[in-house]
C-alpha positions in Angstrom: -14.0 6.7 -0.4 -11.7 9.5 -1.5 -8.1 9.1 -0.5 -6.4 12.1 1.1 -3.4 13.6 -0.5 -0.3 12.4 1.2 0.3 15.9 2.7 -3.0 15.7 4.4 -2.4 12.4 6.1 -2.2 12.6 9.8 1.1 11.5 11.2 1.5 10.5 14.9 3.3 13.2 17.0 6.2 11.9 19.1 5.9 13.0 22.7 6.6 11.6 26.2 3.2 10.4 26.9 2.8 8.6 23.5 4.1 5.6 21.7 7.8 5.7 21.2 9.2 6.7 17.8 10.9 3.2 17.6 7.7 1.4 18.1 5.8 3.6 15.6 8.5 3.2 13.0 8.8 -0.6 13.5 5.0 -0.9 13.2 4.8 1.1 10.1 7.8 -0.7 8.6 6.3 -4.1 9.2 3.0 -3.0 7.7 4.7 -1.4 4.7 6.7 -4.7 4.0 3.6 -6.8 4.4 1.8 -4.7 1.7 4.9 -4.9 -0.6 4.8 -8.8 0.0 1.1 -8.8 -0.9 2.0 -6.9 -4.2 4.6 -9.5 -5.0 2.1 -12.2 -4.4 -0.6 -10.3 -6.4 1.8 -10.2 -9.3 1.8 -14.0 -9.3 -2.0 -14.0 -9.5 -2.1 -11.8 -12.5 -4.6 -13.0 -15.1 -3.6 -15.1 -18.0 -5.3 -14.8 -21.3 -5.4 -18.5 -21.7 -7.7 -18.6 -18.7 -10.3 -16.1 -20.2 -10.6 -16.5 -23.8 -13.4 -19.1 -23.6 -15.5 -16.6 -21.9 -15.5 -13.8 -24.4 -13.4 -11.5 -26.5 -13.3 -9.0 -23.6 -13.0 -11.2 -20.5 -9.2 -11.1 -20.3 -9.2 -7.3 -20.8 -11.7 -6.9 -18.0 -9.9 -9.2 -15.7 -6.5 -7.3 -16.4 -8.2 -4.0 -15.6 -9.6 -5.4 -12.3 -6.3 -6.8 -11.4 -4.5 -3.5 -12.0 -7.1 -1.7 -9.9 -6.3 -4.1 -6.9 -2.6 -3.4 -7.4 -3.1 0.2 -7.4 -5.0 0.1 -4.1 -2.1 -1.8 -2.5 0.4 0.8 -3.9 -1.5 3.6 -2.5 -1.5 2.0 1.0 2.4 1.4 0.6 2.8 5.0 -0.3 0.7 6.1 2.7 2.7 3.9 5.2 5.9 5.2 3.8 4.7 8.8 4.1 3.7 8.2 7.7 7.0 6.5 8.6 8.9 9.4 7.1 7.0 11.9 9.1 7.8 9.9 12.2 11.5 9.8 11.3 11.6 13.5 10.5 10.4 14.2 14.2 13.2 11.9 15.5 15.9 14.0 13.6 15.0 17.3 15.3 
């Protein structure tokens, strides 16, 4: 799946019949913090060469690349949540 550019992400519109900006900001903030926490925990699960050298000369390199790809996915989600929260906040400032 191709990720949209941040500028193309849909941001909720704040209006009287919709969810309050405070609720939307809180939900996005909590989701963002959870993803950041997941990134911290993922760093602790980083592959260690001692655990792969018995497999092959390239096993650790492959595991490290796979780990980095997982981290990049989480970073992209964090960026999107931050962008959405900023868009909600910007509407509040009008």
